[in-house]
N, C-alpha and C positions, 0 to 999 in steps of 0.2 A: 684724401679727398681728391687730390689731383687726378689719380687714376680713375676714380669714379666719374668725374666730370668728363675726362677724355673719352671714356667708354660711351658716355651718352652722346657726345658730339664734340669732336676735336676743335671745331671752329668756335664752340662756346668757350673751351679752355683758352684758345687764342685771344678771345675777347677779354678774358680776365687778365691774362698776362700782359697783353699789348695795350689794353685800355681802349675800348671801342668808343664810338661816337656817342656823345651825350646829346640827346635831341635838342634842337634849338627851340626857342619859345614858339615860333610859328611853324607848325608842321607842314603847311602847304608848300614850303620851299625845300622839302626833303626830296632827294632823288631816289630812284629805286635802290641804288647801292647804299645810300644812307639808311633807308628803311630796313635793309638786311642787317646792317650793323646795329641799328637800334634794337631790332628783334633779338639778335645774338646777345646783346647786353642784357636785355630783359630776361632771356632764358637763363643766363649765367646768374643774374641776381636772384631769380626765383630758386634755382638749385641751391645756391648758397644759403638763402634765407630758410629753406626747408631743412637744411642739414644742421642748423644751429639750435642750441638750447635757448630758452627764453632770455636768459641773462646775456648771452652773446648777441642775440638778435637786437636787443635794446641798444647795445653799444654801436651797432652798425646800421640800424634802420634809417638813419638820416643820410646815409651815403647815396650819391646820385648815380654811381656806376659800379660795375662789378670789380674793376681794378681797385677802386678805393676801398671796397669791402674787404677784398683779399689782403691788401696792404695793412689795413687796420687789424684784421684777424692775426696776421703774422706778428704784429707788435704785441697785441694783447695776449697771444699765445706764446710770447717770448721766443720767437724764432729769429730774433736779431742775431747777427753774426757773433757778437761777443758772448751772448748767452749760449748760443749753439756750440761754440768752441768749449765753453765751460762744461756743458752737458757731455760732449764727446769725451773730454778729459776724464770726467768722473766715471762714465760708463766703460771707457777703455781700461781704466784702473780696475774696475770690477771684473772685466774680461781677463786681464792679465793675472789677477789674484784668485781667479776661480779655482776652487778645489772641490772634488767630489767627496761626499761623506759616505762611509760604509753603509750598505744596505739602503741607499736612497736614490736608486737609479732613475725612477720616473720623475721625482721631484727635481733631481739634479738636471735631467735633460730639459725639463720645462724651464727651469731657471736660466740655464745656459742659452736656450733658444730665445728667451725673452731678452737677454743681454745682446745677442747677435742681432735680433730684429730692431732693437732700439738704436744700435749703431747704424744699421742699414737705413733706418728712417731718417737719421741725421746725416747720411751721406758718407759714412765710413764703412768700408768693406774689408773683410778678411777673406783671402782665398780659401776655398773649401779644404785644401790639404792642411792649412794652418789650423782650421777648426777641428779637423779629425785628430791631428797631433795633440792639440790642447785637450781634447776629450780623453785620449789614450793616456796622456801624462797624468790627468786627474784621477784615473782609475786607482782605487785603493789596492794595495798589495795584500794578499792573504797569507 
């Protein structure tokens, strides 16, 4: 989702990460810069709300700014550091124990790609040469 939001408008992503201005009760005291920040926050909230399933929306609909929504989504989607480390450990174990089954090239490649992409999404990367070596080692001997 981060890349999607950045592609729409990088300043919107910044407003999510940095936490933009929450509008004061009296709008007549807003400066032009304040208005821009408020608008970025509103755009970010709109993008986030549109991307959510109804059950996720209901859990964040009371948030007053995009940063709060994002933080709550991280927790509800279990992206906390402890859970993330645990997921990386499990997926890394799947990567290290991956073996190709005879005659299963397409499915094997899809499964391996899924493992690599899950690790990448969690911030763990393997150099391309390591992946190629792993694929070659997994090939069955005839």
